[in-house]
N, C-alpha and C positions, 0 to 999 in steps of 0.2 A: 700384424704384418709390419715389416720395417719400411722405412721411407722408400728404399729401392724397390721392394716388392710392390708397394703401392704404385710407384711410378711406372714400373714395368707393365702392370695391369692396365694402367691408363693408356700407355703407348699401344698396347695390344688392341684396346677398344677403339683407338683412333686410327688404327691401321698402319702403324709404323713400329719397327722394333729398335731403331736407333734414332739419335737426335738429328732429324733432317729438317722438319718444319718447326718443331718446338724444341727449344733448348732445355737441358736439365734444370737450369736455374729458373726458367719460366714455369715449368711444371712444379718445381719445389715451392715457388712462391704461391701458386694456386693451392697446393696441398695445405700449406699453412692457413691460407684464406678459408679453405673448407673446414679445417679444424676449428678455427675461430667461430665460424657460423654454427657448427654443430654444438660447440660448448655453450654458446649463447642461447640457442633455441632448444636444445635437449636438456640443458641444465644438468649435465652428466658428470661434471668434475666438481667434487665437493671437498670442503675443508672446514676447519673451525679454529678460532683463535680468540684471544682475550683483548679487551679494551678497558682502559682505565676510566673509571667513572668519577666525575668531579662534582662536588657538592653544589647544589643550586644550578647546575648546568644541564639543560634538557637535550641539546642537539650536539652531534659530533660529526666531524668530516670522516666519511668512510674510507676514502682512498688514502688518507694519511695513515690509517691503521691496517688496512687490507688492500694493498696496491693492486692485487690481481682479481678482485671480486667482480662479479657481474650481477648477482642477486642475493638477497638475504631470505632465508626460509625458516629460521628458528633462533630464538634468543633466550638466554637464561641470565638472571640477575642473582648475585650473591647477596641475599638480604641479611642485614645485621652481622655480616661477616661469618655466617655459619650455615645458612640454608639456601640452597639454589632453588629459585622459583622461575618457572617458565613464564615468560611474558606473552600476553595476547597480541597478535598482530592486528593492527588497525590502520586506517588512513585518517587524514586530517578531517575529511568530511564526517566520518563516523565519530570522531572526537567532538566535533562541533555540534553534532546532533544529540549526542548522549551526555556531553559534559559542557554545557554552556559556560563560557568564560574560562575554558581550559588553559588558555595561554597565561592566565594570571593566577593560577592556583599556587598555594604554598607547597614548598618541597615536603616530600614524604617518601613512602616506599613505592617506587614505580611498579605498575601492574601491567602496562601496555607499552608497545613500541610501534613506531612507524618508520618507514624509510622511503627515500625518493632517489631514484637513480640519476635523474637529471640534475638535481640539486646536490647530489653526492653527500647526503646526510642520513644519519639515523637519529631518531628522536625518542625520548623516554617520557611517558606520562605516568605519574607526575614527575617533576624534576626530583632528583634524589636528594635526601637530606644527609646529614653527617653519618648516620647509622648505615646508609646504603651507598656509600661512595668509597673508592679506594683503588689501588692498583689491581688490575685484572678482575674487577668485580663484575664485568659483563662478558659472557661467553657467547660469541656470535657464530652461528653455523651458516655457511654461505656457499654458493656455487662460484667457480672461478673461471678465469680465462684459459684458453688453450696455450700451452707453451710451444713455441715454434720448434720444429725439427730443423736441426742444423747439419746433421751428418746422416749418411745413408743407412747406418746400422741402428738408428733410433726408431722406436715404435711410438705411435701417438698415445698420449696420456688420456685416452677415452676408452670406453668399453669396446671390446673386440668386435661386437656386432656392428658397431658404427664405423669400423675401418672401411668397409665397402662403401659407406656413404661418401667418404672422401674420394674414392675412385669415381663414383657416379657424378659428383659435383664437378670435379676437374674435367672429366670427359665431356660434360655438357659445355663447359667454358671453351674447351678446345674445339668442339664441334661448331660453336658459334663463330669462332675465329675463321673457320674454313667456309662459313656460309651455309653450313648444313643445319638449317633451321629445324626441320622435323626431328633429326637425330638429337639435336641439342635439347629440344622439348622432351623427347622420350627419356633421355638420361636424367634430366632434371626431375621428371616425374618419378623415376626410380629412386632418386635421392629423397624426394618428399615422402614417398611410400616407406622408405627405410626409417626415416625420422618418426613417422606416424606409428609404425609398428613398435618401435622402441618405446615411445611414450605410452602406447596402449598396454604393452607388456608390463612396464613399470607400474602403471596404475592397477593392473590386475594383481600383481604380486603384493602390492600394499593392501589391496582389498582382502586377499586371501590371508595375509598376516593378521588383519583385524578379526576376521571370522574365526581363525584358528585360536586366537587368544581369548575368545569368549567361552567360558565354561559351559559344558553341556547341561541342558535342563531336562529334568524328568518330565515327560509328557504323559498325562493320564487321559 
């Protein structure tokens, strides 16, 4: 749906066909707020790019390299300049438990990565040595922020199934402004249900992919 189509559905749900109580600008702002919430919670906008790895340097600022990221879900390292190795995702507690003294280890070939949204960093364990550092040596797969809609002919950069989630989210906000508490709650529940169904279907699809990739076994 385009922004105008989304806004028209919102107005229909709110019981007005023209801008009388809510201005177009107000609804457009909420539409972008909804898109941002969906992108963050559903992790539905994906991208990947490269990061330069520096010898003996374990941690890197994420927003410097990926200005629109909101989470990291897969990382590959170009080891020795020839082979791409997927790194295992860990957190600092896991590193401390399994690798005592991990902060002071010598540089080598990294095998794990960790990231922290609040600190805005991605870290490598171990720190890379000269054989495993260079321009574009780290390929990062991440989910990204919603890009605001600025004109009525634009469509949201999220899966089509979630477009109605924007409608439900904004309708709930509008209902709250009018003091329609029960209606606001109902629309917000529709929004939550839509997110939950999307996430459940995505999980099912991935599970099916794994099952289908396993070769059949002869059963005697």
